[in-house]
N, C-alpha and C positions, 0 to 999 in steps of 0.2 A: 504493500499500499504506500510506503514511504517512498519506493522508487518511483511510482506512477506520479506522485505529486512532484517529485523532483524533475522528471522528464517534462511535465506540463509546465512547471515553472521556468525550464530552461527554454522550452520551444515556444512558449507563448509570446514573448517579446520579439523573437526572431520572425514569427508568422506575422505579428503587427507591423514590423518595420517593412516586411516584404509586401505585405498587402498595401501599405501606404505608399511604397515606391511604385508598385504596379498601377495604383489608381492615378498617381500623379503622372506617369508615363502615358497613360491612356488620355488623361486630359490634355497633355501637350500634344499629342498626335492629333487629336481632333481640332484643337487651335490652330495647328499648322496646316490641316486639310482645309479649314474654314478660311484661312488666309489665302491659301492657293486658289480656292474657288472664287473668293471675292476678287483677286487680281485677274483671274480668267474672265469673270463676267465684266468687269470694269474695262479690260482690254478689249472685249468683243464690242461692248457699247461705244467706246471711244474710237475703236478703229471703224466702225459702221457710221456713226453719227456726230463724232466729235465730243469734246468734255462738256457735255449738257447736264449729266446727272452723276451723282456719286452713290452706287449702290453699296449696302451692307449686307453681308452673309453671316447668318448665325446658325449655330447647329442647336437644334432643339431636343427635348427629350425624344426618346424611343427612335432616334435616328432621323428624324425629319429635318430638312433644311429650311430655312426661313430667309428669302431675300428681300429686304426692304429698299424701296427705291423712291426717293422724292422726286416727284415729276411735275411739270407745269401743265395743270389740268385745263388751262385755256388753250392749249394747242394739242388737239386729239390726234392729229397725224403723228406728232412726236411720241405722244404717249404709246400709240399703237407700235411704232417702230422699236421704241425702247423694251416693250414687252416682248415682241418677237425675238429681238436680239438676245435678251437676257434669257429667255426660254431656251433658245438655240445654243446657249453657253453651256447648258447642262447635258450630261451624257444621254444618249438614247435610252439605256435602260432605266435611268431613274426618271425619265419623262413618261415612261410607260406605266410605272407603278403609280396608282392613285394615292395621294396623301404622302408621297415621298418628299415633296418640296412644294413650297407655297411662295406666291409673289404678292407682297404687301405694297401697296402704293400710297403714299402720303403727299399732301401738297408741298410743292417746293417754295421755300421761303424766298420772298422778294429782296434783292439787295437793297440796303439802305442807302439813300442818296447822301453822298458826302458833301459837307459844308466847306465853305472856303476858309482856310486858315487866316486868323488875323495876324497880322505882322505887328510885334511890338518893338519898338526902337530901344536898343539898349542904353542905359544912362551913361553919360560921360563921367569918367572918374573926376572927383574934385581933389585936387592937390596931388601928392606923390603916390605913386603905386607902390605896393609893397612887394619887395623881391627878396627871396630867400637865397640867392646865389650871390 
């Protein structure tokens, strides 16, 4: 009985550390795959239409991919082209499986108009300047 407790006491920390390392390796691999997919979708859209949108790819639970794209809803032709290009950037087997990935569209923010900067004249020094050399 004492030997069983000793074996469990020795193996439990090793199993805990091993499982933590396996979990972190799995998460890192998923993050790298998500970054590669985001680069592929972004390159496909930018190659087809130019730099008009910036998609974000996320890996959701149960292996589902979510592609979030802010688009200009006032130009429906652009939205259609963006969706077709983003859809084509995913592999054919993933496109055939229902629920494997989803495309989420959100309104694209309008750029804020910039104001002209006011120029403030520097004050002239009164008297001698301080010099440390």
